C-alpha positions in Angstrom: 28.4 3.4 -44.5 30.9 4.6 -42.0 32.4 2.7 -39.1 32.3 4.0 -35.5 34.7 6.8 -36.0 34.6 9.9 -33.8 34.7 13.2 -35.5 37.8 15.3 -34.8 35.6 18.4 -34.7 33.8 18.5 -31.3 31.3 20.9 -32.7 30.0 18.3 -35.1 28.9 16.0 -32.3 29.7 12.4 -31.5 27.6 10.8 -34.2 28.7 13.0 -37.1 29.5 9.9 -39.3 26.0 8.4 -39.1 23.2 8.8 -41.6 19.6 8.2 -40.4 16.4 8.1 -42.5 13.6 9.3 -40.2 9.9 8.4 -40.9 8.7 8.4 -37.3 5.7 10.5 -36.4 4.4 12.3 -33.3 6.4 12.0 -30.2 8.4 9.2 -31.7 10.2 11.8 -33.9 12.3 12.6 -30.8 14.4 9.6 -31.8 15.7 11.3 -34.9 16.1 14.6 -33.0 18.5 12.9 -30.5 20.5 11.5 -33.4 20.5 14.9 -35.2 21.4 17.0 -32.2 24.3 14.6 -31.6 25.6 15.3 -35.1 24.1 12.6 -37.3 22.8 13.5 -40.7 19.1 12.9 -40.2 16.9 13.1 -43.3 13.2 13.5 -42.4 11.2 11.8 -45.1 7.7 13.4 -45.5 4.9 12.8 -47.9 4.3 15.5 -50.5 2.5 18.3 -48.6 4.2 17.6 -45.3 4.2 15.2 -42.4 0.9 14.9 -40.4 2.8 16.0 -37.3 3.0 19.5 -38.8 -0.7 19.9 -38.0 -0.2 19.4 -34.3 -0.6 22.6 -32.2 0.2 24.8 -30.6 1.3 27.1 -33.4 3.6 30.1 -33.6 1.5 33.1 -32.7 -1.6 30.9 -32.7 -1.7 30.8 -36.5 -2.6 27.3 -37.7 0.0 26.6 -40.4 1.9 23.3 -41.1 5.1 25.4 -41.3 4.5 26.9 -37.8 3.8 24.0 -35.5 5.7 24.4 -32.2 5.4 20.7 -31.6 7.0 20.0 -35.0 9.7 22.6 -34.2 10.5 20.9 -30.9 11.0 17.3 -32.1 12.7 17.9 -35.5 15.6 20.2 -34.9 18.9 19.7 -36.8 17.2 17.5 -39.4 17.0 17.8 -43.2 13.7 17.3 -45.0 12.8 15.8 -48.3 9.3 14.9 -49.6 8.8 11.4 -51.0 5.7 9.4 -51.7 6.8 5.9 -50.7 3.5 4.4 -51.9 4.6 4.9 -55.6 7.0 2.6 -57.4 9.3 5.5 -58.2 9.2 6.6 -54.6 10.1 3.1 -53.4 13.0 3.0 -55.9 14.3 6.3 -54.6 14.0 5.1 -51.0 16.0 2.0 -51.7 18.7 4.2 -53.3 18.8 6.3 -50.1 18.9 3.1 -47.9 22.1 1.8 -49.6 24.1 4.6 -48.0 22.1 4.8 -44.7 23.1 3.4 -41.3 19.7 3.6 -39.5 16.1 3.8 -40.6 13.5 4.9 -38.0 9.8 4.4 -38.7 6.5 4.2 -36.9 4.2 2.6 -39.5 1.9 -0.4 -38.7 3.7 -3.8 -38.8 4.0 -5.1 -42.4 3.4 -1.7 -44.0 6.9 -1.2 -45.3 7.2 -4.9 -46.2 4.1 -4.6 -48.4 5.8 -1.7 -50.2 9.0 -3.6 -50.8 11.1 -1.4 -48.5 10.9 -3.4 -45.3 13.9 -4.7 -43.3 14.3 -7.9 -45.2 14.6 -6.1 -48.6 16.7 -3.3 -47.3 19.1 -5.7 -45.5 19.8 -7.4 -48.9 20.7 -4.1 -50.4 22.7 -3.0 -47.3 23.6 -5.9 -45.0 24.6 -3.5 -42.2 21.4 -1.4 -42.1 19.5 -1.1 -38.9 15.8 -0.5 -39.0 14.0 0.7 -35.8 10.3 0.1 -35.9 8.1 1.8 -33.3 4.5 0.5 -33.0 1.9 0.5 -30.3 2.3 -3.2 -29.5 5.4 -4.4 -31.3 5.8 -6.5 -34.4 4.6 -9.8 -32.9 1.8 -11.0 -30.6 -2.0 -11.1 -30.8 -2.3 -7.3 -30.6 0.6 -6.5 -33.0 -1.8 -5.1 -35.7 -4.0 -3.1 -33.3 -4.0 0.6 -33.8 -3.0 2.8 -30.9 -2.4 6.3 -29.6 -0.9 7.9 -26.5 -4.1 7.7 -24.6 -4.4 4.0 -25.4 -0.7 3.5 -24.4 -1.5 5.2 -21.0 -4.5 2.9 -20.5 -2.7 -0.3 -21.5 0.5 0.3 -19.6 -0.5 0.8 -16.0 -0.2 4.6 -16.3 -3.9 5.6 -16.6 -5.2 3.5 -13.7 -2.7 5.1 -11.3 -3.2 8.8 -12.3 -5.8 11.1 -10.8 -8.1 11.2 -7.8 -9.4 7.9 -6.4 -13.0 9.0 -6.4 -12.9 10.2 -10.0 -12.2 8.6 -13.4 -8.5 8.3 -14.4 -6.7 11.2 -16.2 -3.8 11.3 -18.5 -1.0 13.7 -19.3 -1.9 15.7 -22.4 1.4 15.5 -24.2 2.8 12.4 -25.9 4.6 10.9 -23.0 4.5 7.2 -24.0 5.6 8.1 -27.6 8.5 10.1 -26.2 9.7 7.2 -24.2 9.4 4.9 -27.2 11.3 7.3 -29.4 14.2 7.5 -26.9 14.2 3.7 -26.5 14.4 3.4 -30.3 17.4 5.6 -30.3 19.1 3.6 -27.6 18.2 0.3 -29.2 19.5 1.5 -32.6 22.8 2.6 -31.0 23.2 -0.8 -29.4 22.5 -2.4 -32.7 25.0 -0.1 -34.3 27.7 -1.1 -31.9 26.9 -4.8 -32.7 27.3 -3.9 -36.4 30.7 -2.3 -35.8 31.9 -5.5 -34.2 30.2 -8.0 -36.6 29.3 -6.1 -39.8 25.6 -7.2 -39.4 22.6 -4.9 -39.1 19.4 -5.9 -37.5 15.7 -5.0 -36.9 15.0 -3.2 -33.7 11.4 -3.8 -32.5 10.1 -1.1 -30.2 6.6 -1.5 -28.5 5.2 1.7 -27.0 3.2 -0.4 -24.5 6.3 -2.4 -23.5 8.5 0.7 -23.2 6.1 2.7 -21.2 5.2 -0.1 -18.8 8.9 -0.7 -18.2 9.4 3.0 -17.4 6.6 2.9 -14.7 7.3 1.9 -11.1 8.1 -1.8 -11.5 7.3 -2.4 -7.8 3.6 -2.3 -8.8 4.0 -5.6 -10.7 5.7 -7.2 -7.7 2.9 -5.9 -5.4 0.4 -7.8 -7.5 2.5 -10.9 -8.0 3.5 -11.3 -4.3 0.5 -9.8 -2.5 -2.4 -9.7 -5.0 -2.5 -5.9 -4.6 -3.3 -3.7 -7.6 -1.9 -0.2 -7.1 -4.4 2.5 -8.1 -5.0 6.2 -8.0 -4.3 8.2 -4.8 -4.6 11.7 -6.1 -3.1 14.6 -4.2 -4.1 13.0 -0.9 -2.0 9.8 -1.0 -3.4 7.1 1.2 -1.7 4.7 3.6 -2.2 0.9 3.6 -4.9 1.5 6.2 -6.8 3.7 3.8 -6.1 6.9 5.7 -5.6 9.9 3.4 -2.8 12.5 3.8 -2.1 15.7 1.9 1.0 15.5 -0.4 0.4 18.8 -2.2 -0.7 22.1 -0.7 -2.0 25.4 -2.0 0.1 28.5 -1.3 -0.2 32.1 -2.2 0.8 31.7 -5.8 0.4 28.1 -6.7 1.2 24.7 -5.1 4.0 23.0 -3.2 4.8 19.4 -2.5 5.2 18.5 1.1 4.4 15.4 3.2 4.1 15.3 7.0 5.5 12.1 8.3 7.1 10.6 11.4 7.9 7.4 13.1 11.1 5.7 11.9 11.5 7.9 8.8 14.1 10.1 10.5 14.8 12.6 7.7 11.1 13.0 6.9 10.3 13.3 10.6 12.9 16.0 11.2 11.6 17.9 8.2 8.1 17.9 9.7 9.4 18.9 13.1 11.3 21.8 11.6 8.2 22.9 9.8 6.1 22.9 13.0 8.9 24.9 14.7 8.7 27.5 12.0 4.9 27.6 12.2 5.2 28.1 16.0 7.6 31.0 15.6 5.0 32.8 13.6 2.2 31.8 15.9 0.5 29.5 13.5 0.9 26.1 15.3 -1.6 25.0 17.9 -0.3 23.8 21.3 -1.5 20.3 20.2 0.7 20.4 17.1 3.7 21.8 19.0 3.5 19.0 21.6 2.9 16.3 19.1 5.5 13.6 19.3 6.3 12.8 15.6 8.4 9.8 16.5 6.0 8.0 18.9 2.5 9.5 18.1 2.7 9.4 14.3 2.1 5.7 13.9 0.7 5.1 10.4 -0.6 1.6 11.5 -3.1 3.3 13.8 -3.3 6.9 12.5 -7.0 7.9 12.2 -8.5 10.0 9.4 -9.6 12.5 12.0 -6.0 12.9 13.3 -4.6 13.1 9.8 -7.1 15.8 8.7 -6.3 17.8 11.9 -2.6 17.8 11.0 -3.1 18.6 7.4 -5.5 21.5 8.2 -2.8 23.3 10.2 -0.3 22.9 7.5 -2.8 24.1 4.9 -3.5 27.3 6.8 0.2 28.0 7.2 1.3 27.4 3.6 -1.5 29.6 2.3 0.3 32.6 3.9 3.5 32.1 1.9 4.6 32.2 -1.7 6.4 29.3 -3.4 9.7 31.3 -3.3 9.3 32.1 0.4 8.6 28.5 1.3 11.5 27.1 -0.8 13.9 29.6 0.6 13.0 28.7 4.2 13.0 25.0 3.4 16.6 25.2 2.4 17.5 27.2 5.5 15.5 25.0 7.9 16.2 21.6 6.4 12.6 21.0 5.3 11.7 18.5 2.5 9.6 20.7 0.3 9.4 21.6 -3.3 7.6 24.2 -5.3 5.3 22.9 -8.1 6.7 24.8 -11.0 4.8 26.1 -14.0 6.5 26.5 -17.4 7.1 30.1 -16.7 8.8 29.2 -13.4 11.1 26.8 -15.1 12.0 29.3 -17.8 13.0 31.7 -15.1 15.1 29.3 -13.1 18.6 30.7 -12.4 20.0 27.2 -12.2 19.1 26.3 -15.8 20.3 29.7 -17.0 23.6 29.1 -15.2 24.0 25.8 -17.1 23.2 27.5 -20.4 20.3 25.2 -20.8 18.2 27.5 -23.0 19.3 27.9 -26.6 18.3 30.6 -29.1 17.6 29.1 -32.5 17.3 31.3 -35.6 14.1 31.0 -37.6 14.8 33.0 -40.7 11.4 32.2 -42.2 9.8 33.8 -39.1 12.3 36.6 -38.9 12.8 35.7 -35.3 14.8 33.7 -32.8 13.0 31.1 -30.6 14.1 29.7 -27.3 14.6 25.9 -27.1 15.4 23.4 -24.5 19.1 22.6 -24.9 18.5 18.9 -25.3 21.7 16.9 -24.5 23.5 20.1 -24.7 25.7 19.5 -21.6 25.6 15.8 -21.4 29.0 15.0 -22.9 32.2 16.8 -21.9 34.1 16.0 -25.2 31.4 15.8 -27.8 28.4 17.7 -26.6 25.2 17.7 -28.7 23.8 20.9 -30.0 20.9 22.1 -32.0 22.5 22.8 -35.4 19.5 24.4 -37.0 15.7 24.8 -36.7 13.3 22.1 -37.8 13.2 22.0 -41.6 10.4 23.4 -43.8 8.5 20.9 -46.0 10.9 19.5 -48.5 13.5 22.2 -47.8 16.4 19.9 -48.8 14.9 18.3 -51.9 17.4 19.9 -54.3 20.3 19.4 -51.9 19.7 15.7 -51.6 18.0 14.7 -54.9 20.1 16.8 -57.2 23.5 17.1 -55.5 23.6 13.7 -53.7 21.5 11.4 -55.9 22.3 13.2 -59.1 18.8 13.8 -60.4 18.5 16.4 -63.1 16.1 19.4 -62.7 14.1 17.9 -65.5 13.7 14.5 -63.7 12.8 16.3 -60.5 10.1 18.2 -62.3 8.6 15.0 -63.7 8.7 13.4 -60.2 7.1 16.4 -58.7 4.3 16.6 -61.3 3.6 12.9 -60.9 3.3 13.2 -57.1 6.4 11.2 -56.2 8.2 14.1 -54.4 
C-alpha cells in the first residue's frame, strides 16, 4: 500500500497511488469512476460473463449487447476489468491476494454476503490492517431493515423523495435514472477518502457503511423534517403549480414555442422577485400583451399571498401563459438577461449538449472506442475541478475481463496453464 503521496505527473491525477477493487453495481459504480478518473488504479471485478450492469440500456446504436451498454460506459470509465467468481474457493483465495495490496474495496452486496464467503472486512483487515472497505446497501449494515432488499424506486419511496415529486392530484412519480444510487456512490467515495486520510495518520483502515436511504434523505431538503418536527406539517407534491400555505396554486413552469421555461410571478416583500415580475409585465406591455389590469397591478401592495385568491392567481398566470407561448426559450432567456428577469429555460439533453458555456469550459470529452471504431462524447466528470491535479477520463470502460492477462499473469504471476485451468473451472 502507498501513503498519501501526490504524483509528480499532473496528468496522472491526484489519486495515482491508490488501488481500488470495485464490485459496486448500478449507479453505485460511480464511486469507482470518481476514483479512476482522478488517477487511481481501479480494478472492476466482474463475474465470468460480465457484470449485470452491462445489460442496462440504452445501448450503442440500439443493439442490445453487454459490451455496448451506454449506462455501463458512463459509470466505468478509466477502470480495468477482470472476471472472478468470488463464490468459489479459488476465487476467494485470488480475491484475498488482490486485497493484500489494495487500499480500498467498494462493494454493494447484501450485508453479510462477503463475510459468508470469507472475504468480508474482518478477514481482509487481518490480511491488510490498512484496508478500507466501503459497503453500499439499501438500508445500511445495521438496524431492523438492514437485510431488506431495495432498488432505486424503493429508495425514492423511503427517503421523502417520492411523496414530494409529481402533481398533487395524481400518484407520485420518480426520476427514471438511478439518482439515489448515484448519491450513495459519491458518498461512498467521499467516506472512503476520509477513512484513507485517517489511515495516513494512524495506519488503521476501517469499514465505511453507506446506506442509500440515509444518503438520499440527507440530500433532500432538510427543512422538510423541521417542518414536521416543529409544525406537524408533512410537505407533499405541488406539481408545476406550486401552492402557497393558503392552498392557492401558482404556475412555476410555462409552455413556450419550443418547450418550457421556469418563471414565478411574485411580489410583496420579495424585492428581487417582485422587480423581475414588474419587468416582465413591462415587456408584455411594450408588445401589447398585458391588460390594463395587469399593467396597473401593484406587485408590492396588491400581491399579498396571505389573501391572494385562486381566481386572482389564475388571472395573472393566464396572461403570462399567453405571452410566453409567443416566444422561444432562447428569446425569453435573452430578454431575461437584458431586462433583469428571473427566468430559466428548461433544457433538454440536446440543449445542454449545444450550450456554448459548457463548450467554452471544455466540458465534453471525446473518448476513443476502438472496439466500436468510433469516438463517443462523454461528460468531463471532474475534468476542471482541480487546478493542479485535474481528473480525466483515461480510457473507455473496459470490456468483460479485458485485463485478465495483464493482472493475473503479469501482476499475480499466474502461468497461462493455470489461467486455463481457472477459466475452464469457472473461476475466471
